[in-house]
ZAMARGU-4260 file (C-alpha; in steps of 0.2 Angstrom, whole numbers, plus 5000, padded with zeros to 4 digits):
<rodrens>
0) 5000/5002/4999 | 5008/5017/4996 | 5011/5032/5006 | 5001/5047/5003 | 5015/5057/4993
5) 5019/5041/4983 | 5000/5043/4978 | 5000/5062/4973 | 5015/5057/4964 | 5007/5047/4952
10) 4991/5054/4954 | 4980/5038/4952 | 4962/5042/4952 | 4950/5037/4968 | 4941/5023/4969
15) 4923/5020/4964 | 4910/5026/4974 | 4902/5009/4976 | 4919/5002/4983 | 4917/5013/4998
20) 4907/5000/5007 | 4917/4986/5004 | 4934/4997/5009 | 4924/5002/5024 | 4921/4982/5028
25) 4941/4979/5026 | 4944/4993/5036 | 4957/5001/5027 | 4968/5016/5029 | 4957/5029/5021
30) 4972/5041/5019 | 4986/5028/5012 | 4977/5023/4996 | 4968/5039/4990 | 4972/5055/4982
35) 4959/5069/4976 | 4964/5080/4964 | 4968/5097/4971 | 4969/5092/4989 | 4990/5090/4996
40) 4989/5079/5012 | 5004/5081/5021 | 5013/5067/5027 | 5020/5071/5042 | 5006/5067/5049
45) 5000/5047/5054 | 4984/5041/5045 | 4973/5043/5060 | 4979/5059/5069 | 4968/5069/5077
50) 4980/5088/5071 | 4979/5080/5053 | 4976/5097/5040 | 4971/5098/5024 | 4973/5113/5013
55) 4964/5116/4997 | 4961/5130/4985 | 4946/5137/4977 | 4955/5140/4962 | 4961/5122/4963
60) 4943/5114/4963 | 4940/5128/4949 | 4950/5118/4937 | 4950/5101/4943 | 4939/5093/4930
65) 4941/5077/4943 | 4933/5083/4960 | 4914/5078/4961 | 4901/5080/4976 | 4903/5061/4974
70) 4922/5061/4975 | 4920/5072/4990 | 4908/5060/4998 | 4919/5046/4997 | 4931/5056/5004
75) 4923/5060/5020 | 4919/5043/5022 | 4933/5036/5019 | 4941/5049/5031 | 4932/5052/5048
80) 4947/5060/5057 | 4950/5073/5044 | 4930/5076/5043 | 4929/5080/5063 | 4948/5090/5064
85) 4938/5101/5052 | 4923/5103/5062 | 4933/5108/5078 | 4944/5119/5068 | 4934/5128/5058
90) 4915/5126/5061 | 4908/5139/5073 | 4898/5126/5089 | 4880/5137/5082 | 4882/5130/5068
95) 4884/5114/5073 | 4867/5117/5085 | 4860/5123/5070 | 4865/5105/5059 | 4859/5096/5076
100) 4843/5104/5076 | 4840/5102/5060 | 4842/5085/5058 | 4830/5081/5071 | 4818/5091/5065
105) 4818/5081/5048 | 4820/5064/5058 | 4805/5068/5069 | 4803/5063/5086 | 4791/5054/5096
110) 4784/5063/5113 | 4788/5057/5130 | 4774/5055/5142 | 4774/5054/5161 | 4762/5047/5169
115) 4758/5061/5179 | 4753/5071/5164 | 4770/5080/5160 | 4777/5077/5140 | 4792/5080/5134
120) 4793/5085/5116 | 4809/5076/5111 | 4817/5058/5116 | 4833/5063/5113 | 4841/5072/5129
125) 4842/5092/5127 | 4861/5088/5131 | 4862/5080/5112 | 4857/5101/5106 | 4872/5110/5112
130) 4892/5105/5112 | 4900/5095/5125 | 4907/5109/5137 | 4891/5116/5139 | 4880/5102/5145
135) 4884/5106/5161 | 4875/5120/5162 | 4858/5111/5158 | 4858/5101/5173 | 4863/5115/5183
140) 4849/5124/5179 | 4835/5111/5179 | 4842/5107/5197 | 4838/5126/5201 | 4821/5127/5194
145) 4808/5126/5207 | 4800/5115/5199 | 4813/5103/5198 | 4807/5085/5205 | 4813/5070/5204
150) 4805/5063/5190 | 4812/5078/5179 | 4829/5073/5184 | 4830/5055/5179 | 4818/5057/5166
155) 4834/5070/5158 | 4848/5058/5162 | 4838/5044/5155 | 4836/5052/5140 | 4857/5057/5139
160) 4861/5041/5144 | 4847/5034/5129 | 4859/5047/5117 | 4875/5039/5123 | 4873/5021/5118
165) 4862/5025/5103 | 4846/5016/5111 | 4830/5017/5101 | 4822/5022/5116 | 4822/5020/5136
170) 4809/5020/5152 | 4812/5026/5168 | 4803/5015/5184 | 4804/5026/5201 | 4802/5020/5218
175) 4789/5024/5231 | 4790/5025/5250 | 4778/5007/5247 | 4793/5000/5238 | 4784/5000/5224
180) 4788/5002/5204 | 4779/5012/5194 | 4781/5021/5177 | 4788/5038/5178 | 4793/5039/5158
185) 4794/5034/5141 | 4799/5037/5127 | 4789/5025/5115 | 4771/5031/5110 | 4770/5012/5100
190) 4773/5004/5118 | 4758/5000/5126 | 4755/5011/5141 | 4750/5000/5157 | 4743/5004/5173
195) 4756/5018/5185 | 4760/5006/5196 | 4771/4988/5191 | 4770/4980/5206 | 4780/4977/5222
200) 4800/4973/5218 | 4803/4957/5216 | 4814/4944/5203 | 4805/4933/5191 | 4792/4948/5185
205) 4799/4959/5171 | 4818/4968/5170 | 4815/4984/5179 | 4810/4974/5193 | 4822/4964/5194
210) 4836/4975/5194 | 4828/4988/5208 | 4827/4971/5217 | 4847/4965/5214 | 4853/4984/5214
215) 4865/4980/5201 | 4863/4983/5181 | 4859/4971/5167 | 4865/4968/5148 | 4853/4957/5138
220) 4851/4952/5122 | 4835/4938/5123 | 4823/4949/5132 | 4809/4936/5129 | 4821/4918/5133
225) 4828/4925/5151 | 4820/4917/5164 | 4826/4931/5176 | 4813/4942/5169 | 4800/4932/5158
230) 4789/4948/5158 | 4802/4956/5149 | 4804/4976/5149 | 4791/4984/5161 | 4784/4991/5147
235) 4776/4977/5134 | 4785/4981/5117 | 4782/4970/5102 | 4799/4975/5094 | 4813/4976/5109
240) 4825/4964/5110 | 4841/4971/5116 | 4840/4979/5133 | 4852/4988/5144 | 4844/4990/5165
245) 4854/5001/5175 | 4848/5004/5195 | 4848/5024/5201 | 4856/5020/5220 | 4855/5033/5236
250) 4870/5035/5243 | 4866/5025/5257 | 4861/5010/5243 | 4843/5013/5243 | 4836/5011/5228
255) 4829/5024/5221 | 4823/5019/5202 | 4827/5009/5184 | 4829/5016/5168 | 4829/5004/5156
260) 4837/5005/5139 | 4831/4994/5122 | 4835/4992/5103 | 4823/4985/5094 | 4823/4970/5080
265) 4837/4974/5066 | 4848/4982/5077 | 4865/4979/5083 | 4863/4972/5101 | 4872/4982/5115
270) 4891/4980/5119 | 4897/4978/5136 | 4907/4994/5133 | 4891/5002/5131 | 4882/4994/5146
275) 4896/5002/5155 | 4895/5019/5147 | 4877/5018/5152 | 4882/5014/5170 | 4895/5030/5171
280) 4881/5042/5164 | 4869/5034/5177 | 4879/5037/5191 | 4876/5055/5194 | 4859/5052/5195
285) 4862/5051/5216 | 4873/5066/5215 | 4860/5074/5205 | 4846/5072/5214 | 4856/5077/5232
290) 4859/5093/5223 | 4841/5095/5220 | 4835/5093/5235 | 4848/5102/5245 | 4844/5117/5234
295) 4825/5115/5234 | 4829/5115/5255 | 4840/5128/5255 | 4825/5138/5245 | 4813/5132/5254
300) 4823/5137/5271 | 4827/5155/5263 | 4808/5156/5259 | 4804/5150/5277 | 4815/5163/5284
305) 4810/5180/5273 | 4794/5177/5278 | 4799/5176/5297 | 4810/5191/5292 | 4791/5200/5286
310) 4783/5192/5303 | 4794/5202/5312 | 4796/5218/5304 | 4777/5218/5303 | 4775/5210/5322
315) 4788/5221/5331 | 4786/5237/5322 | 4767/5239/5326 | 4765/5233/5342 | 4751/5246/5347
320) 4740/5232/5357 | 4740/5214/5360 | 4723/5211/5351 | 4734/5219/5335 | 4749/5207/5338
325) 4735/5192/5339 | 4729/5196/5323 | 4745/5196/5315 | 4750/5181/5322 | 4734/5174/5317
330) 4735/5179/5298 | 4752/5174/5297 | 4752/5156/5303 | 4738/5154/5290 | 4748/5159/5276
335) 4762/5148/5283 | 4752/5132/5282 | 4740/5137/5271 | 4726/5135/5283 | 4708/5143/5283
340) 4708/5146/5301 | 4715/5150/5314 | 4715/5152/5333 | 4726/5159/5348 | 4720/5154/5366
345) 4730/5162/5379 | 4733/5152/5397 | 4726/5160/5410 | 4737/5153/5425 | 4726/5160/5441
350) 4711/5152/5434 | 4717/5138/5425 | 4709/5140/5409 | 4711/5146/5390 | 4703/5160/5383
355) 4703/5171/5368 | 4695/5189/5363 | 4700/5186/5345 | 4693/5170/5338 | 4697/5171/5319
360) 4684/5168/5307 | 4696/5169/5290 | 4695/5182/5286 | 4708/5197/5289 | 4696/5212/5285
365) 4681/5206/5297 | 4679/5216/5313 | 4685/5208/5328 | 4676/5202/5339 | 4672/5206/5358
370) 4664/5191/5365 | 4677/5181/5373 | 4677/5163/5373 | 4685/5153/5390 | 4688/5135/5395
375) 4695/5125/5406 | 4713/5119/5401 | 4709/5102/5403 | 4697/5101/5390 | 4700/5099/5369
380) 4715/5099/5361 | 4720/5117/5364 | 4720/5111/5382 | 4728/5095/5380 | 4742/5105/5372
385) 4742/5118/5384 | 4745/5106/5398 | 4756/5093/5389 | 4764/5104/5379 | 4763/5089/5366
390) 4762/5095/5347 | 4744/5088/5338 | 4741/5085/5320 | 4723/5078/5319 | 4719/5072/5300
395) 4700/5071/5308 | 4694/5081/5323 | 4677/5073/5325 | 4686/5055/5326 | 4699/5062/5341
400) 4690/5061/5357 | 4701/5077/5364 | 4692/5087/5352 | 4680/5100/5360 | 4666/5103/5352
405) 4658/5117/5362 | 4671/5129/5351 | 4661/5122/5335 | 4646/5126/5343 | 4647/5142/5349
410) 4655/5149/5331 | 4645/5138/5319 | 4661/5131/5311 | 4664/5116/5305 | 4682/5108/5310
415) 4690/5094/5300 | 4710/5093/5301 | 4718/5103/5315 | 4738/5106/5318 | 4740/5111/5337
420) 4754/5117/5346 | 4760/5127/5359 | 4768/5144/5362 | 4783/5144/5374 | 4790/5160/5381
425) 4806/5157/5397 | 4801/5139/5399 | 4783/5145/5401 | 4767/5139/5391 | 4760/5154/5387
430) 4747/5151/5372 | 4740/5140/5361 | 4740/5142/5343 | 4728/5132/5333 | 4728/5130/5314
435) 4711/5123/5307 | 4705/5114/5291 | 4722/5114/5280 | 4716/5121/5263 | 4725/5106/5249
440) 4722/5092/5262 | 4729/5089/5277 | 4744/5096/5288 | 4760/5089/5286 | 4777/5086/5295
445) 4785/5100/5286 | 4769/5111/5290 | 4772/5104/5309 | 4792/5110/5305 | 4789/5127/5300
450) 4777/5131/5311 | 4787/5126/5326 | 4799/5140/5320 | 4785/5151/5321 | 4778/5148/5336
455) 4796/5154/5343 | 4793/5171/5336 | 4774/5171/5343 | 4783/5169/5360 | 4791/5183/5358
460) 4779/5195/5350 | 4767/5190/5364 | 4779/5194/5377 | 4784/5211/5369 | 4766/5215/5368
465) 4762/5211/5385 | 4777/5224/5390 | 4772/5235/5378 | 4753/5234/5386 | 4762/5235/5403
470) 4772/5251/5398 | 4755/5259/5390 | 4748/5259/5406 | 4760/5264/5416 | 4763/5278/5405
475) 4746/5283/5407 | 4746/5281/5425 | 4762/5293/5424 | 4753/5307/5415 | 4739/5307/5428
480) 4752/5308/5442 | 4762/5321/5433 | 4743/5331/5430 | 4738/5327/5450 | 4755/5333/5455
485) 4757/5348/5443 | 4742/5355/5450 | 4748/5352/5469 | 4765/5357/5465 | 4760/5372/5455
490) 4759/5391/5462 | 4740/5394/5464 | 4731/5409/5458 | 4727/5417/5475 | 4747/5416/5479
495) 4749/5422/5461 | 4737/5437/5465 | 4743/5440/5483 | 4762/5441/5475 | 4757/5452/5463
500) 4749/5463/5473 | 4765/5468/5483 | 4774/5482/5474 | 4793/5476/5470 | 4803/5490/5480
505) 4814/5501/5467 | 4830/5501/5480 | 4835/5490/5494 | 4848/5496/5509 | 4863/5487/5512
510) 4856/5470/5501 | 4874/5470/5495 | 4884/5469/5507 | 4893/5452/5511 | 4887/5452/5529
515) 4869/5454/5525 | 4855/5442/5531 | 4843/5435/5522 | 4837/5424/5533 | 4829/5438/5543
520) 4819/5441/5529 | 4799/5433/5532 | 4796/5419/5521 | 4781/5428/5515 | 4794/5443/5507
525) 4807/5430/5501 | 4798/5430/5483 | 4796/5450/5480 | 4815/5451/5487 | 4819/5437/5472
530) 4810/5446/5460 | 4820/5462/5463 | 4837/5455/5461 | 4830/5445/5447 | 4823/5460/5437
535) 4841/5469/5440 | 4848/5454/5433 | 4836/5452/5418 | 4838/5471/5413 | 4855/5466/5410
540) 4852/5457/5395 | 4833/5459/5387 | 4814/5460/5392 | 4804/5450/5402 | 4788/5444/5407
545) 4783/5448/5427 | 4767/5436/5426 | 4780/5424/5421 | 4793/5428/5435 | 4780/5429/5448
550) 4773/5412/5443 | 4792/5404/5444 | 4799/5411/5460 | 4782/5403/5469 | 4782/5388/5461
555) 4801/5385/5465 | 4798/5390/5482 | 4784/5379/5484 | 4795/5362/5478 | 4806/5365/5491
560) 4802/5354/5506 | 4802/5358/5523 | 4818/5350/5529 | 4827/5358/5543 | 4841/5366/5532
565) 4839/5363/5512 | 4825/5372/5509 | 4818/5391/5503 | 4826/5398/5514 | 4844/5392/5511
570) 4838/5394/5492 | 4835/5410/5495 | 4851/5415/5502 | 4863/5405/5491 | 4853/5418/5476
575) 4857/5432/5487 | 4874/5425/5489 | 4876/5425/5469 | 4869/5443/5467 | 4880/5452/5477
580) 4895/5443/5467 | 4887/5447/5452 | 4884/5465/5457 | 4898/5471/5468 | 4914/5462/5456
585) 4922/5466/5441 | 4918/5452/5432 | 4915/5449/5414 | 4903/5436/5412 | 4890/5438/5398
590) 4873/5442/5401 | 4865/5423/5399 | 4880/5417/5413 | 4873/5430/5423 | 4855/5424/5421
595) 4861/5409/5422 | 4873/5409/5439 | 4856/5418/5448 | 4844/5406/5444 | 4854/5390/5446
600) 4857/5397/5464 | 4838/5398/5466 | 4835/5382/5460 | 4850/5371/5465 | 4842/5361/5481
605) 4825/5359/5472 | 4813/5346/5480 | 4830/5340/5492 | 4824/5326/5504 | 4839/5332/5518
610) 4847/5315/5513 | 4864/5315/5507 | 4872/5307/5492 | 4879/5291/5499 | 4861/5290/5511
615) 4854/5290/5493 | 4863/5276/5486 | 4864/5267/5501 | 4845/5266/5506 | 4843/5260/5487
620) 4833/5277/5482 | 4824/5276/5465 | 4835/5293/5460 | 4851/5283/5463 | 4843/5269/5451
625) 4841/5282/5440 | 4856/5294/5440 | 4874/5286/5449 | 4883/5299/5449 | 4879/5317/5458
630) 4861/5310/5462 | 4852/5325/5470 | 4861/5338/5459 | 4855/5330/5445 | 4836/5328/5453
635) 4835/5346/5457 | 4843/5351/5438 | 4827/5339/5430 | 4817/5347/5442 | 4821/5364/5435
640) 4818/5361/5417 | 4801/5353/5424 | 4797/5370/5432 | 4801/5380/5417 | 4790/5368/5405
645) 4775/5371/5415 | 4762/5385/5405 | 4766/5402/5411 | 4784/5398/5419 | 4794/5400/5405
650) 4804/5415/5411 | 4817/5409/5395 | 4803/5412/5383 | 4810/5429/5377 | 4826/5422/5374
655) 4831/5414/5355 | 4833/5395/5352 | 4853/5396/5353 | 4851/5406/5368 | 4839/5394/5377
660) 4849/5380/5375 | 4865/5389/5382 | 4856/5396/5396 | 4850/5377/5400 | 4867/5371/5397
665) 4872/5383/5410 | 4860/5382/5422 | 4866/5363/5423 | 4885/5364/5423 | 4883/5377/5438
670) 4870/5366/5447 | 4881/5350/5445 | 4894/5361/5451 | 4888/5362/5468 | 4890/5345/5472
675) 4907/5344/5485 | 4912/5328/5473 | 4917/5337/5458 | 4923/5355/5469 | 4941/5348/5472
680) 4946/5346/5452 | 4938/5364/5448 | 4947/5372/5462 | 4963/5364/5459 | 4961/5369/5438
685) 4955/5387/5443 | 4971/5389/5457 | 4985/5382/5443 | 4977/5396/5430 | 4977/5409/5443
690) 4996/5404/5449 | 5002/5405/5432 | 4993/5421/5426 | 4984/5412/5412 | 4965/5416/5415
695) 4957/5425/5403 | 4939/5434/5403 | 4938/5428/5385 | 4941/5409/5387 | 4922/5402/5389
700) 4932/5386/5398 | 4941/5398/5411 | 4922/5408/5415 | 4915/5391/5418 | 4927/5387/5429
705) 4925/5403/5437 | 4906/5399/5436 | 4907/5384/5448 | 4919/5389/5460 | 4907/5404/5462
710) 4894/5391/5463 | 4902/5382/5479 | 4905/5400/5487 | 4887/5406/5488 | 4883/5387/5493
715) 4893/5391/5507 | 4888/5407/5512 | 4885/5403/5531 | 4904/5403/5533 | 4909/5420/5531
720) 4895/5427/5537 | 4896/5436/5555 | 4898/5426/5571 | 4880/5423/5578 | 4873/5421/5563
725) 4884/5408/5558 | 4882/5396/5574 | 4863/5396/5572 | 4865/5390/5555 | 4877/5377/5560
730) 4866/5372/5574 | 4853/5368/5558 | 4862/5360/5547 | 4869/5349/5562 | 4850/5344/5566
735) 4846/5339/5546 | 4862/5326/5549 | 4857/5320/5563 | 4840/5315/5558 | 4850/5306/5544
740) 4861/5298/5557 | 4844/5293/5569 | 4837/5284/5552 | 4854/5276/5550 | 4854/5267/5568
745) 4836/5262/5565 | 4839/5255/5548 | 4857/5247/5548 | 4860/5247/5567 | 4874/5261/5568
750) 4878/5277/5560 | 4890/5276/5545 | 4897/5293/5546 | 4902/5295/5565 | 4898/5316/5562
755) 4880/5311/5560 | 4878/5305/5577 | 4872/5314/5591 | 4880/5305/5603 | 4896/5314/5596
760) 4890/5333/5599 | 4907/5338/5606 | 4917/5335/5591 | 4910/5348/5582 | 4922/5363/5584
765) 4935/5354/5578 | 4927/5347/5564 | 4923/5365/5557 | 4941/5370/5558 | 4945/5356/5546
770) 4928/5361/5535 | 4935/5379/5534 | 4952/5377/5532 | 4950/5360/5521 | 4937/5367/5508
775) 4930/5385/5511 | 4943/5396/5514 | 4953/5389/5497 | 4936/5391/5489 | 4936/5409/5494
780) 4954/5412/5493 | 4952/5407/5473 | 4936/5417/5470 | 4947/5433/5479 | 4961/5431/5467
785) 4951/5430/5451 | 4938/5445/5458 | 4946/5457/5471 | 4929/5462/5476 | 4924/5445/5485
790) 4939/5446/5499 | 4924/5450/5511 | 4922/5431/5510 | 4940/5426/5515 | 4940/5440/5530
795) 4923/5434/5536 | 4930/5414/5536 | 4945/5419/5545 | 4937/5426/5559 | 4924/5412/5561
800) 4939/5402/5562 | 4947/5411/5576 | 4932/5409/5586 | 4931/5388/5582 | 4948/5386/5585
805) 4947/5394/5603 | 4929/5384/5605 | 4942/5366/5599 | 4955/5372/5613 | 4942/5374/5626
810) 4935/5357/5622 | 4953/5349/5622 | 4957/5355/5639 | 4943/5350/5646 | 4945/5333/5638
815) 4962/5332/5645 | 4956/5337/5662 | 4943/5324/5661 | 4957/5313/5658 | 4967/5317/5671
820) 4952/5313/5685 | 4950/5297/5676 | 4967/5294/5679 | 4969/5300/5696 | 4952/5287/5700
825) 4962/5272/5691 | 4979/5276/5701 | 4966/5276/5718 | 4957/5260/5712 | 4976/5249/5708
830) 4980/5255/5726 | 4965/5246/5733 | 4967/5229/5722 | 4951/5233/5712 | 4951/5227/5696
835) 4946/5239/5682 | 4938/5234/5669 | 4937/5249/5656 | 4957/5256/5652 | 4955/5275/5654
840) 4959/5284/5636 | 4975/5294/5635 | 4977/5310/5624 | 4989/5321/5620 | 4991/5339/5627
845) 4987/5353/5615 | 5000/5365/5611 | 4998/5382/5621 | 5003/5392/5605 | 4990/5400/5595
850) 4995/5388/5582 | 4979/5373/5583 | 4992/5360/5581 | 4981/5345/5592 | 4977/5329/5583
855) 4959/5327/5574 | 4952/5314/5584 | 4949/5296/5574 | 4931/5300/5573 | 4935/5317/5561
860) 4948/5309/5551 | 4948/5302/5532 | 4928/5308/5531 | 4924/5311/5512 | 4913/5325/5505
865) 4895/5324/5502 | 4886/5335/5489 | 4871/5341/5500 | 4884/5349/5514 | 4877/5364/5508
870) 4885/5380/5519 | 4892/5367/5530 | 4892/5353/5520 | 4905/5341/5526 | 4914/5324/5520
875) 4905/5309/5514 | 4918/5292/5521 | 4923/5287/5503 | 4930/5304/5498 | 4946/5309/5507
880) 4950/5328/5509 | 4968/5333/5499 | 4980/5339/5508 | 4979/5356/5517 | 4997/5359/5521
885) 4997/5366/5505 | 4979/5378/5507 | 4984/5396/5511 | 4973/5403/5526 | 4975/5421/5527
890) 4991/5421/5538 | 4983/5408/5551 | 4993/5391/5554 | 4981/5377/5553 | 4985/5358/5553
895) 4989/5348/5539 | 4978/5333/5543 | 4959/5328/5534 | 4947/5338/5545 | 4926/5336/5543
900) 4914/5343/5549 | 4905/5336/5564 | 4890/5339/5577 | 4886/5354/5588 | 4884/5350/5605
905) 4869/5356/5614 | 4881/5365/5626 | 4890/5375/5615 | 4874/5382/5608
</rodrens>
């Protein structure tokens, strides 16, 4: 046999067309003996190499008289590899798809009919109509189709397998839950269609039944003569002779179905290689089915999640009342399981009953009935579920003994199927949701699982609806309480008219003296004095409404409680002290800041209860729960805002919006500054700025520090008043502190702060010395450094300090004398050999120098500052004083120990 080059050299004619079949039968090499005129073959390529290339020229075709269509056809028959290479390299895949579709239309194919009525228009798989590299997309699209089921996936795979082995037809059989075989699809209308069910899976019947029983593939070329399946194909056929049956198995070796491929008479029987191809094709059935089930499960879960999200948004965004939430729950529950009716029963634990104010009648737009349905928890399906917590799915309600027909009798409705489930909240059953009459059959296991998740949201919704209902009721009660309190806490018309009739004096003598005693003014006249000072300060800024000022002043007076010291008289004295500072000093506060300072002083102790912050916290006061720091100061400010919001009380209504926000911010800053726990840091920062000469009135921060220090100086104004007045004021505040100590004795058995103990009144002079040195003088001195006109504060405090030191020294001498007498008695008793049960307390003698150098008693050391000490505020247990050695005391030497304000005995009054 000559080579292609040799053939081209001798230009032998191609063989006759009639010889082609003979050459194919002999399986001769097509390229070794044939030459076509005008075609040059590459001798370097092997005859069957996939990269064979043929070079052609249209001009050569035109000149060659030997090139005919029959010759080309014969060449393509003899050279299939050449055709395959040419098509793959030079023909677009869209053209190949068009050729395939045209061939199918010309040949015509039978439709595939499923037992459920679905039609497949082509017995050939869709895979046949596309390029091999794109076939996976068809299966992916199929598995993502929402309507995809097991029959559709397996039918597509069966059709693909039939195309792969060139079968004349194929049948698909599936296995149901009862282990019975039924026909899912067939590819030929010439077959006799049997009933849907072929019977149970067993041998010696039909080919698909045998394969389903053995779970092994079968290849047979004699269908009618095989004793293993005497009935032949599952679908009776007169022409089928050769068949391949492949089982479709699940991952756990469970049978899913059987694919049956057959060839008719006159065709070449199936070969083992073709059986292997079918097996390889159909082994993907289980994977595809799992993918479909997983995808469908994910889509189902996604739809459920979207549904639950919509439920959550709808319920929790519109919690108006319990009835509204119940109606929404029932409406969404019906949609979830496609039920005709829904009802929700709540549990009444007190009466052990189930009740429902709303019984769904099946339509959302219907009016809510007001009649309440009640029945015991031990009756009916709902009662059984509420008692046991068991989920009930009843297909026929009237055949179940637990069904309570009374509800149907009350509503006139016929109950058929029921799905009833408990609703939990924090582990307790709070209600029962009952679905009635599924529209398209009976409730399924899937309905139970979906509704079980929905029931969790029902419990949360009902719980929050109850909380909202309680909050709503509490809010209404609060509004009523505020209305009542506002009536009783505001000044009445009679008080307003009486005060308005009193003329405001144009001038008050000596009111700007630092020694002026505001306590000497009668309580009924104090509001007029307040209006005098307020009018003077308001004139610095803008216009004002006198009626609003009268109502505001009288209401502020009414909201001070009748406690010994932190009362209306104290507020008036602090406001007068601030008025004196504003009018006598060369300050550069803005008019808004001056007005804020005065109003803050007037309101800085509103609704004071006569108790310290520490007491409020330790006694678990509601105020302490609201404000964790500066408890009473926050309450004073909020009370001020409340009064300003009352009708006819807004003295700032003529201010602009920006000025109104600014003055409220300044008032808050000033009132909180009266907490002595904040005094030390404010005073230290201001002292440091003043000592460095960096203070500037242009700085808002510097002005706020001066405002805070001025509030403390005004709050402690009694400490620089004349001696006789100051002693009386100390006596008053100590009575308030002793009352708190008396309550502590009753509640906890002891007084937490010894200074509040009535039994230790002898420590008062010594503690007063410490209070003046540790708090008052540092505050007054930095004030005088910034505002020299406030120097009288320092002078008055220094004079009072001298008096308290004298009393402290006298108390120390008396104590020393008492100790000496006890020591003599002890020695006398020892000489008489008597047992002394109590040893004497030995104290050091005080120095005879003018300085007070005696050690502080243990009861007066390490006390912390409490905010409510006011004029004679002293230290609370958790706020130690700073080292006093660095504080200036106006040429008077003081001890460096931490000192506190103590109580005053009856003997020292």
